[in-house]
N, CA and C of each residue as an Amber inpcrd file, in Angstrom:
protein
   312
   0.8320000  -1.1780000   0.0000000   0.0000000   0.0000000   0.0000000
   0.8800000   1.2470000   0.0000000   0.5430000   2.1990000  -0.8590000
   1.3190000   3.4300000  -0.9140000   0.5990000   4.5260000  -0.1320000
   1.3470000   5.1490000   0.7490000   0.8480000   6.2770000   1.5310000
   1.9020000   7.3660000   1.4770000   1.6870000   8.4380000   2.2250000
   2.7020000   9.4940000   2.2950000   3.9980000   8.9710000   2.9020000
   3.9450000   7.8040000   3.5310000   5.1490000   7.2350000   4.1520000
   6.1780000   6.8120000   3.0990000   5.7340000   6.6370000   1.8440000
   6.6870000   6.3360000   0.7730000   7.6320000   7.5240000   0.5950000
   7.1100000   8.7360000   0.8450000   7.9510000   9.9270000   0.7590000
   8.9810000   9.9430000   1.8810000   8.6130000   9.3990000   3.0330000
   9.5630000   9.3100000   4.1400000  10.7010000   8.3670000   3.7660000
  10.3760000   7.2550000   3.1100000  11.4190000   6.3380000   2.6480000
  12.3520000   7.0810000   1.6870000  11.7670000   7.8820000   0.7960000
  12.5780000   8.6670000  -0.1390000  13.4510000   9.6760000   0.5960000
  12.9330000  10.2500000   1.6740000  13.7320000  11.1530000   2.4980000
  14.9590000  10.4200000   3.0390000  14.7810000   9.1710000   3.4120000
  15.9150000   8.3680000   3.8600000  16.9840000   8.2570000   2.7840000
  16.5500000   8.1160000   1.5350000  17.5060000   8.0600000   0.4260000
  18.2620000   9.3770000   0.2910000  17.5650000  10.4890000   0.4810000
  18.2180000  11.8030000   0.4020000  19.2390000  11.9420000   1.5270000
  18.8570000  11.5620000   2.7270000  19.7950000  11.6220000   3.8490000
  21.0000000  10.7210000   3.6050000  20.7570000   9.5680000   2.9880000
  21.8390000   8.6370000   2.6690000  22.8540000   9.3040000   1.7290000
  22.3620000   9.9830000   0.7000000  23.2510000  10.6590000  -0.2460000
  24.0390000  11.7620000   0.4540000  23.3720000  12.5210000   1.3260000
  24.0580000  13.5700000   2.0680000  25.1610000  12.9800000   2.9450000
  24.8600000  11.8830000   3.6130000  25.8110000  11.2730000   4.5470000
  26.9660000  10.5650000   3.8540000  26.6930000   9.9280000   2.7160000
  27.7090000   9.0650000   2.0980000  28.2950000   9.6040000   0.8080000
  27.6200000  10.5790000   0.2000000  27.9880000  11.0890000  -1.1230000
  27.9150000   9.9960000  -2.1820000  27.0600000   8.9990000  -1.9400000
  26.8180000   7.9030000  -2.8900000  25.3130000   7.7190000  -3.0370000
  24.9190000   7.1820000  -4.1540000  23.5130000   6.8490000  -4.3570000
  23.1850000   5.5900000  -3.5670000  21.9710000   5.5200000  -3.0020000
  21.5770000   4.2660000  -2.3430000  21.6490000   3.1290000  -3.3640000
  22.0660000   1.9900000  -2.9390000  22.1830000   0.8150000  -3.8150000
  23.1220000   1.0970000  -4.9840000  24.1660000   1.9210000  -4.7330000
  25.0740000   2.3180000  -5.8020000  25.7680000   1.1370000  -6.4670000
  25.8360000   0.0150000  -5.7800000  26.4810000  -1.1620000  -6.3700000
  25.5710000  -1.8610000  -7.3730000  24.2910000  -1.5600000  -7.3010000
  23.3150000  -2.1500000  -8.2170000  23.0330000  -1.1460000  -9.3110000
  23.2040000  -1.5550000 -10.5430000  23.1680000  -0.5880000 -11.6250000
  21.8430000  -0.5280000 -12.3950000  20.8230000  -1.2140000 -11.9460000
  19.5540000  -1.1360000 -12.6660000  18.4180000  -0.7980000 -11.7090000
  17.4120000  -0.0960000 -12.2300000  16.2450000   0.2410000 -11.4080000
  15.5050000  -1.0250000 -10.9910000  15.4820000  -2.0170000 -11.8800000
  14.7830000  -3.2610000 -11.5700000  15.4300000  -3.9530000 -10.3750000
  16.7600000  -4.0190000 -10.3730000  17.4780000  -4.6550000  -9.2750000
  17.2330000  -3.8940000  -7.9770000  17.2980000  -2.5640000  -8.0260000
  17.0580000  -1.7440000  -6.8440000  15.6440000  -1.9670000  -6.3280000
  14.6690000  -1.9750000  -7.1990000  13.2720000  -2.1980000  -6.8070000
  13.1180000  -3.5490000  -6.1200000  13.7880000  -4.5670000  -6.6470000
  13.7220000  -5.8990000  -6.0400000  14.3390000  -5.9010000  -4.6470000
  15.4480000  -5.2050000  -4.4840000  16.0960000  -5.1300000  -3.1740000
  15.1910000  -4.4320000  -2.1540000  14.5780000  -3.3240000  -2.5550000
  13.6790000  -2.5840000  -1.6650000  12.4810000  -3.4530000  -1.3030000
  11.9120000  -4.1320000  -2.2870000  10.7540000  -4.9940000  -2.0540000
  11.0820000  -6.1070000  -1.0630000  12.3160000  -6.5900000  -1.1090000
  12.7380000  -7.6580000  -0.1920000  13.1700000  -7.1170000   1.1700000
  13.1080000  -5.7910000   1.3470000  13.4570000  -5.1940000   2.6300000
  14.9360000  -4.9120000   2.8110000  15.7240000  -5.0130000   1.7380000
  17.1660000  -4.7300000   1.8240000  17.3690000  -3.2210000   1.8280000
  18.1030000  -2.7510000   2.8110000  18.3600000  -1.3250000   2.9440000
  19.7350000  -0.9670000   2.3970000  19.9140000   0.2990000   2.0040000
  21.2530000   0.7170000   1.5860000  22.2290000   0.5190000   2.7390000
  23.4380000   0.1050000   2.4270000  24.4060000  -0.1690000   3.4900000
  25.2430000   1.0730000   3.7850000  25.5460000   1.2240000   5.0590000
  26.4210000   2.2980000   5.5090000  27.7420000   1.6930000   5.9540000
  28.8260000   2.4320000   5.7580000  30.1230000   1.9840000   6.2490000
  30.0690000   1.8710000   7.7660000  30.6910000   0.8560000   8.3050000
  30.6830000   0.6330000   9.7500000  31.2990000   1.8090000  10.5010000
  32.3120000   2.4470000   9.8980000  32.9320000   3.6190000  10.5330000
  31.9170000   4.7380000  10.7460000  31.0320000   4.9100000   9.7840000
  30.0000000   5.9450000   9.9020000  28.9960000   5.5680000  10.9920000
  28.5850000   4.3170000  11.0000000  27.6340000   3.8330000  12.0020000
  28.2180000   3.9750000  13.4060000  29.5120000   3.6910000  13.5590000
  30.1670000   3.7120000  14.8610000  30.7040000   5.0880000  15.2580000
  30.5060000   6.0710000  14.4110000  31.0320000   7.4020000  14.6820000
  30.5260000   7.9390000  16.0190000  31.3980000   8.6500000  16.7140000
  31.0240000   9.2980000  17.9650000  30.4650000  10.6990000  17.7350000
  30.5560000  11.1800000  16.5160000  30.0990000  12.5460000  16.2420000
  28.5750000  12.5960000  16.3080000  28.0240000  13.5460000  17.0580000
  26.5760000  13.5980000  17.2270000  25.8020000  13.8080000  15.9320000
  26.3700000  14.5210000  14.9680000  25.6680000  14.7150000  13.7040000
  25.5690000  13.3970000  12.9350000  26.6390000  12.6220000  12.9440000
  26.6150000  11.3150000  12.2830000  25.5950000  10.4010000  12.9610000
  25.6060000  10.4100000  14.2860000  24.6530000   9.5780000  15.0340000
  23.2180000   9.9660000  14.6960000  22.9600000  11.2650000  14.6150000
  21.6150000  11.7430000  14.3050000  21.1900000  11.3020000  12.9050000
  22.1040000  11.3730000  11.9540000  21.7750000  10.9430000  10.5910000
  21.4710000   9.4490000  10.5340000  22.2250000   8.6530000  11.2660000
  21.9730000   7.2050000  11.2850000  20.5790000   6.9280000  11.8500000
  20.2440000   7.5850000  12.9520000  18.9170000   7.3850000  13.5470000
  17.8290000   7.8500000  12.5880000  18.0210000   9.0190000  11.9830000
  17.0210000   9.5480000  11.0500000  16.8230000   8.6110000   9.8580000
  17.9190000   8.0890000   9.3300000  17.7920000   7.1490000   8.2110000
  17.0440000   5.8980000   8.6400000  17.3360000   5.3970000   9.8280000
  16.6100000   4.2210000  10.3240000  15.1250000   4.5270000  10.4930000
  14.7960000   5.7420000  10.9080000  13.3930000   6.1390000  11.0210000
  12.7200000   6.0990000   9.6500000  13.4500000   6.5280000   8.6310000
  12.9140000   6.5800000   7.2670000  12.8480000   5.2040000   6.6140000
  13.7990000   4.3580000   6.9230000  13.9210000   3.0720000   6.2380000
  13.1720000   1.9290000   6.9270000  12.3640000   2.2300000   7.9160000
  11.5340000   1.1860000   8.5300000  10.7140000   0.5340000   7.4180000
  10.8590000  -0.7760000   7.2630000  10.2050000  -1.4770000   6.1540000
   8.6820000  -1.4380000   6.2630000   8.1540000  -1.6310000   7.4420000
   6.6950000  -1.6270000   7.6420000   6.2160000  -0.1790000   7.6640000
   5.4850000   0.2340000   6.6460000   5.0670000   1.6260000   6.5340000
   4.2150000   2.0700000   7.7190000   3.5410000   1.1370000   8.3670000
   2.7090000   1.4990000   9.5250000   3.5700000   1.9060000  10.7140000
   4.7930000   1.4070000  10.7760000   5.7210000   1.7310000  11.8710000
   6.6840000   2.8630000  11.4890000   6.7650000   3.1660000  10.2030000
   7.7060000   4.1810000   9.7170000   7.2950000   5.5620000  10.2050000
   8.2690000   6.3520000  10.5870000   8.0170000   7.7240000  11.0230000
   7.4780000   8.5500000   9.8600000   6.7590000   9.5800000  10.1840000
   6.3390000  10.5300000   9.1460000   7.5170000  11.4540000   8.8530000
   7.4550000  12.1470000   7.7360000   8.5110000  13.1070000   7.4020000
   8.5820000  14.2010000   8.4590000   7.4350000  14.6040000   8.9990000
   7.4200000  15.6290000  10.0510000   8.1310000  15.1250000  11.3090000
   7.9430000  13.8570000  11.6430000   8.6230000  13.2920000  12.8150000
  10.1350000  13.2630000  12.6040000  10.5660000  12.9220000  11.3990000
  12.0030000  12.9190000  11.1010000  12.5350000  14.3480000  11.1750000
  11.7910000  15.2880000  10.5980000  12.1870000  16.7040000  10.6630000
  12.3350000  17.1590000  12.1130000  11.3400000  16.8530000  12.9280000
  11.3850000  17.2790000  14.3310000  12.5700000  16.6590000  15.0600000
  12.8390000  15.3880000  14.7880000  13.9900000  14.7250000  15.3970000
  15.2860000  15.4250000  14.9920000  15.4320000  15.7120000  13.6890000
  16.6670000  16.3420000  13.2190000  16.8200000  17.7600000  13.7650000
  15.7230000  18.5020000  13.8790000  15.7950000  19.8400000  14.4840000
  16.3060000  19.7600000  15.9210000  15.7420000  18.8100000  16.6850000
  16.1430000  18.6330000  18.0800000  17.6300000  18.2780000  18.1520000
  18.0660000  17.3630000  17.2830000  19.4690000  16.9440000  17.2880000
  20.3950000  18.0560000  16.8270000  19.9560000  18.8570000  15.8590000
  20.7740000  19.9750000  15.3910000  21.0020000  20.9670000  16.5320000
  19.9630000  21.2460000  17.2940000  20.1240000  22.1330000  18.4490000
  21.1200000  21.5420000  19.4450000  21.0190000  20.2370000  19.6750000
  21.9250000  19.5740000  20.6070000  23.3620000  19.6080000  20.0810000
  23.5460000  19.3300000  18.7930000  24.8870000  19.3390000  18.1880000
  25.4840000  20.7410000  18.2780000  24.6840000  21.7550000  17.9830000
  25.1890000  23.1300000  18.0610000  25.5870000  23.4910000  19.4860000
  24.8150000  23.0260000  20.4430000  25.1360000  23.2690000  21.8500000
  26.4720000  22.5990000  22.2020000  26.6340000  21.3440000  21.7680000
  27.8850000  20.6220000  22.0440000  29.0650000  21.2770000  21.3310000
  28.8140000  21.7550000  20.1390000  29.8800000  22.4000000  19.3760000
  30.3660000  23.6570000  20.0900000  29.4140000  24.4350000  20.6090000
  29.7910000  25.6290000  21.3680000  30.5790000  25.2510000  22.6210000
  30.3210000  24.0510000  23.1170000  31.0080000  23.6030000  24.3350000
  32.2860000  22.8340000  24.0340000  32.7100000  22.8050000  22.7490000
  34.0020000  22.2550000  22.4180000  34.0630000  20.8210000  21.9470000
  32.9640000  20.2320000  21.4770000  33.0210000  18.8630000  20.9620000
  33.9110000  18.8290000  19.7330000  34.7600000  17.8370000  19.6500000
  35.6560000  17.6610000  18.5090000  35.4180000  16.3040000  17.8760000
  35.4250000  16.2790000  16.5430000  35.2940000  15.0250000  15.8050000
  36.5990000  14.2740000  15.8850000  36.5010000  12.9590000  16.0610000
  37.7230000  12.1390000  16.1110000  38.3310000  11.9930000  14.7570000
């Protein structure tokens, strides 16, 4: 079933490109293959270094992408919920930055 939550999944793809500078499913070169992967619940992969990052902005992006990539659309966050989460995290990151947080 298609709902507005399909747009949230697409938002996850946009966040993925911002975070990785790669297209989701970049290793798969056809739309058909990508569609099959999505249908089977396969998500774009992130480098383990990015997932394990201590930087709060990286952590926020990982959480936001997971919110977007929830396979069950009934459990998937709305785009507004992802926006609100990222706004909250951006405020927190800016606060930490003012207090001297350094990226490893």
